[in-house]
NUZA-265652 format. One record per residue (C-alpha): x, y, z. Coordinates in nm, 2 decimals, always signed. Layout:
<atoms>
+--------+--------+--------+
:     px :     py :     pz :
+--------+--------+--------+
:      X :      Y :      Z :
...
+--------+--------+--------+
</atoms>
This chain:
<atoms>
+--------+--------+--------+
:     px :     py :     pz :
+--------+--------+--------+
:  -9.30 : -11.82 :  +3.32 :
:  -9.49 : -11.89 :  +3.69 :
:  -9.68 : -11.59 :  +3.80 :
:  -9.55 : -11.33 :  +4.03 :
:  -9.70 : -11.39 :  +4.38 :
: -10.00 : -11.19 :  +4.49 :
: -10.09 : -11.06 :  +4.15 :
: -10.42 : -11.29 :  +4.09 :
: -10.50 : -11.41 :  +4.45 :
: -10.47 : -11.24 :  +4.77 :
: -10.14 : -11.38 :  +4.90 :
: -10.20 : -11.36 :  +5.31 :
: -10.58 : -11.38 :  +5.30 :
: -10.53 : -11.73 :  +5.56 :
: -10.45 : -11.41 :  +5.82 :
: -10.76 : -11.18 :  +5.74 :
: -11.03 : -11.19 :  +5.99 :
: -11.32 : -11.24 :  +5.67 :
: -11.09 : -11.58 :  +5.54 :
: -11.19 : -11.74 :  +5.88 :
: -11.52 : -11.87 :  +5.80 :
: -11.39 : -12.01 :  +5.48 :
: -11.07 : -12.18 :  +5.62 :
: -11.29 : -12.31 :  +5.92 :
: -11.47 : -12.55 :  +5.65 :
: -11.11 : -12.76 :  +5.66 :
: -11.02 : -12.73 :  +6.00 :
: -11.16 : -12.95 :  +6.31 :
: -11.06 : -12.85 :  +6.65 :
: -10.77 : -12.63 :  +6.51 :
: -10.65 : -12.90 :  +6.32 :
: -10.70 : -12.98 :  +5.91 :
: -10.94 : -13.21 :  +5.82 :
: -10.85 : -13.52 :  +5.64 :
: -11.08 : -13.56 :  +5.32 :
: -11.12 : -13.88 :  +5.10 :
: -11.13 : -13.91 :  +4.74 :
: -11.52 : -13.85 :  +4.75 :
: -11.55 : -13.60 :  +5.02 :
: -11.54 : -13.19 :  +5.04 :
: -11.59 : -12.92 :  +5.30 :
: -11.92 : -12.90 :  +5.43 :
: -12.08 : -12.52 :  +5.31 :
: -12.37 : -12.33 :  +5.45 :
: -12.65 : -12.23 :  +5.20 :
: -12.49 : -11.85 :  +5.25 :
: -12.18 : -11.96 :  +5.12 :
: -12.19 : -11.94 :  +4.74 :
: -11.85 : -12.06 :  +4.64 :
: -11.75 : -12.32 :  +4.36 :
: -11.48 : -12.61 :  +4.39 :
: -11.18 : -12.61 :  +4.13 :
: -11.01 : -12.93 :  +4.11 :
: -10.66 : -12.99 :  +3.97 :
: -10.41 : -13.29 :  +3.93 :
: -10.09 : -13.23 :  +4.08 :
:  -9.81 : -13.48 :  +4.06 :
:  -9.50 : -13.52 :  +4.34 :
:  -9.15 : -13.60 :  +4.11 :
:  -8.85 : -13.62 :  +4.28 :
:  -8.59 : -13.91 :  +4.40 :
:  -8.65 : -14.15 :  +4.72 :
:  -8.60 : -14.01 :  +4.99 :
:  -8.66 : -13.65 :  +4.93 :
:  -9.01 : -13.62 :  +5.14 :
:  -9.27 : -13.66 :  +4.87 :
:  -9.51 : -13.86 :  +5.09 :
:  -9.41 : -13.58 :  +5.40 :
:  -9.45 : -13.29 :  +5.18 :
:  -9.82 : -13.42 :  +5.06 :
:  -9.90 : -13.49 :  +5.45 :
:  -9.75 : -13.16 :  +5.57 :
:  -9.96 : -12.98 :  +5.25 :
: -10.25 : -13.16 :  +5.42 :
: -10.18 : -13.08 :  +5.75 :
: -10.19 : -13.46 :  +5.83 :
:  -9.93 : -13.62 :  +6.06 :
:  -9.57 : -13.70 :  +5.90 :
:  -9.44 : -14.05 :  +5.85 :
:  -9.27 : -14.15 :  +6.18 :
:  -9.00 : -14.35 :  +5.98 :
:  -8.94 : -14.32 :  +5.60 :
:  -9.06 : -14.57 :  +5.36 :
:  -9.05 : -14.59 :  +5.00 :
:  -9.40 : -14.56 :  +4.83 :
:  -9.46 : -14.89 :  +4.68 :
:  -9.71 : -14.79 :  +4.41 :
:  -9.96 : -14.46 :  +4.37 :
: -10.08 : -14.26 :  +4.69 :
: -10.33 : -13.97 :  +4.66 :
: -10.37 : -13.69 :  +4.90 :
: -10.69 : -13.45 :  +4.86 :
: -10.56 : -13.12 :  +4.99 :
: -10.85 : -12.82 :  +4.97 :
: -10.74 : -12.46 :  +5.01 :
: -10.95 : -12.13 :  +4.97 :
: -10.85 : -11.85 :  +4.85 :
: -10.98 : -11.50 :  +4.72 :
: -10.95 : -11.33 :  +4.36 :
: -10.78 : -10.97 :  +4.42 :
: -10.96 : -10.85 :  +4.14 :
: -11.32 : -10.98 :  +4.16 :
: -11.30 : -11.03 :  +4.55 :
: -11.47 : -11.43 :  +4.44 :
: -11.35 : -11.69 :  +4.66 :
: -11.26 : -12.00 :  +4.51 :
: -11.20 : -12.33 :  +4.71 :
: -10.91 : -12.49 :  +4.52 :
: -10.89 : -12.89 :  +4.56 :
: -10.56 : -13.06 :  +4.47 :
: -10.53 : -13.42 :  +4.44 :
: -10.19 : -13.46 :  +4.55 :
: -10.04 : -13.80 :  +4.34 :
:  -9.71 : -13.96 :  +4.52 :
:  -9.53 : -14.23 :  +4.31 :
:  -9.25 : -14.42 :  +4.43 :
:  -8.94 : -14.40 :  +4.25 :
:  -8.89 : -14.78 :  +4.17 :
:  -9.25 : -14.83 :  +4.08 :
:  -9.18 : -14.61 :  +3.82 :
:  -8.88 : -14.74 :  +3.71 :
:  -9.03 : -15.10 :  +3.74 :
:  -9.34 : -15.07 :  +3.59 :
:  -9.39 : -14.86 :  +3.23 :
:  -9.71 : -14.77 :  +3.32 :
:  -9.69 : -14.57 :  +3.64 :
:  -9.53 : -14.27 :  +3.48 :
:  -9.80 : -14.21 :  +3.21 :
: -10.05 : -14.23 :  +3.46 :
:  -9.92 : -13.98 :  +3.66 :
:  -9.89 : -13.76 :  +3.40 :
: -10.22 : -13.80 :  +3.25 :
: -10.45 : -13.52 :  +3.26 :
: -10.22 : -13.32 :  +3.54 :
: -10.25 : -12.98 :  +3.61 :
:  -9.96 : -12.93 :  +3.78 :
:  -9.61 : -13.10 :  +3.87 :
:  -9.40 : -13.01 :  +4.18 :
:  -9.04 : -13.13 :  +4.16 :
:  -8.87 : -13.22 :  +4.48 :
:  -8.53 : -13.18 :  +4.61 :
:  -8.39 : -13.23 :  +4.97 :
:  -8.13 : -12.98 :  +5.11 :
:  -7.99 : -13.23 :  +5.28 :
:  -7.92 : -13.45 :  +4.96 :
:  -7.71 : -13.30 :  +4.70 :
:  -7.76 : -13.58 :  +4.43 :
:  -8.12 : -13.47 :  +4.43 :
:  -8.06 : -13.10 :  +4.36 :
:  -7.86 : -13.19 :  +4.08 :
:  -8.09 : -13.45 :  +3.93 :
:  -8.34 : -13.16 :  +3.88 :
:  -8.30 : -13.10 :  +3.55 :
:  -8.31 : -13.42 :  +3.45 :
:  -8.63 : -13.45 :  +3.59 :
:  -8.76 : -13.17 :  +3.48 :
:  -8.65 : -13.27 :  +3.09 :
:  -8.78 : -13.66 :  +3.10 :
:  -9.10 : -13.59 :  +3.27 :
:  -9.23 : -13.25 :  +3.10 :
:  -9.23 : -13.15 :  +2.71 :
:  -9.25 : -12.81 :  +2.55 :
:  -9.61 : -12.85 :  +2.43 :
:  -9.76 : -12.97 :  +2.73 :
: -10.00 : -12.70 :  +2.95 :
:  -9.87 : -12.82 :  +3.31 :
:  -9.75 : -12.58 :  +3.61 :
:  -9.40 : -12.66 :  +3.70 :
:  -9.27 : -12.55 :  +4.04 :
:  -8.98 : -12.64 :  +4.24 :
:  -8.95 : -12.76 :  +4.60 :
:  -8.67 : -12.80 :  +4.83 :
:  -8.75 : -13.01 :  +5.16 :
:  -8.57 : -13.05 :  +5.46 :
:  -8.46 : -12.67 :  +5.48 :
:  -8.52 : -12.64 :  +5.85 :
:  -8.21 : -12.86 :  +5.87 :
:  -7.95 : -12.61 :  +5.76 :
:  -7.67 : -12.73 :  +5.97 :
:  -7.69 : -13.04 :  +5.72 :
:  -7.74 : -12.85 :  +5.44 :
:  -7.58 : -12.97 :  +5.06 :
:  -7.73 : -12.71 :  +4.89 :
:  -7.63 : -12.34 :  +4.87 :
:  -7.83 : -12.01 :  +4.85 :
:  -7.67 : -11.95 :  +4.50 :
:  -7.70 : -12.30 :  +4.36 :
:  -8.07 : -12.20 :  +4.44 :
:  -8.04 : -11.86 :  +4.26 :
:  -7.83 : -11.96 :  +3.99 :
:  -8.10 : -12.27 :  +3.92 :
:  -8.39 : -12.02 :  +3.93 :
:  -8.23 : -11.77 :  +3.72 :
:  -8.14 : -12.10 :  +3.44 :
:  -8.48 : -12.25 :  +3.47 :
:  -8.68 : -11.97 :  +3.53 :
:  -8.90 : -12.16 :  +3.78 :
:  -8.96 : -12.02 :  +4.15 :
:  -8.79 : -12.27 :  +4.44 :
:  -9.04 : -12.32 :  +4.74 :
:  -8.84 : -12.38 :  +5.09 :
:  -9.05 : -12.63 :  +5.31 :
:  -8.96 : -12.74 :  +5.69 :
:  -9.05 : -12.74 :  +5.97 :
:  -9.37 : -12.96 :  +6.08 :
:  -9.74 : -12.97 :  +6.04 :
:  -9.80 : -12.76 :  +6.36 :
:  -9.67 : -12.44 :  +6.27 :
: -10.00 : -12.40 :  +6.09 :
: -10.17 : -12.29 :  +5.78 :
:  -9.85 : -11.99 :  +5.74 :
:  -9.60 : -12.28 :  +5.66 :
:  -9.80 : -12.43 :  +5.36 :
:  -9.99 : -12.15 :  +5.26 :
:  -9.67 : -11.99 :  +5.03 :
:  -9.68 : -12.32 :  +4.78 :
: -10.06 : -12.36 :  +4.78 :
: -10.11 : -12.03 :  +4.71 :
:  -9.86 : -12.02 :  +4.44 :
: -10.01 : -12.36 :  +4.30 :
: -10.35 : -12.14 :  +4.29 :
: -10.24 : -11.89 :  +4.12 :
: -10.06 : -12.02 :  +3.84 :
: -10.33 : -12.28 :  +3.79 :
: -10.59 : -12.04 :  +3.78 :
: -10.40 : -11.78 :  +3.55 :
: -10.36 : -12.09 :  +3.29 :
: -10.73 : -12.15 :  +3.29 :
: -10.79 : -11.80 :  +3.22 :
: -10.53 : -11.75 :  +2.96 :
: -10.71 : -12.08 :  +2.77 :
: -11.03 : -11.98 :  +2.83 :
+--------+--------+--------+
</atoms>
């Protein structure tokens, strides 16, 4: 079961004054820095923080917004038009958190793996590559596509095994298009009760700042850190 929000990390730390120096390391002119696979935030000597690394796989039907979510979480410009990912694309996201009990600050490095649905179906090695040494899976559906929501149970059953030690979370995209929604709040509530997985709602654009992505990134950090502590 996912960890209750705010039980391990300070969930609203990005709004606190003492977080500014840490968040400034992932910002440039009030926008998020883009980090390559071999890059990391520059830390001055007095900021003694550890970087913890995790691999996150984005799973979902074509068109639900996997590439857009990766861009949104990284604070990058969203794709101007939809195109299906032809292979595997990776996006690096850094996110600082403060642990509640010890006050320790950690920089989480999430490596997001996004693979097109057609590529997974055509090439047998794609899905195993995405799942290899994966730490978390985000299962996506679109609030404007009922079929993607109905496919969630199939996704989860097909991709995960009961023995997997993986954090699973669900993300509903295009939540801001409420006038065109095909998925009701009662649908979401019923799903959460049946599967025991939280559903995070994402919409808007990257100009909304850190506040929009904080709940999902904090939940990822909290559950992954809890999993590692339980395994230690």
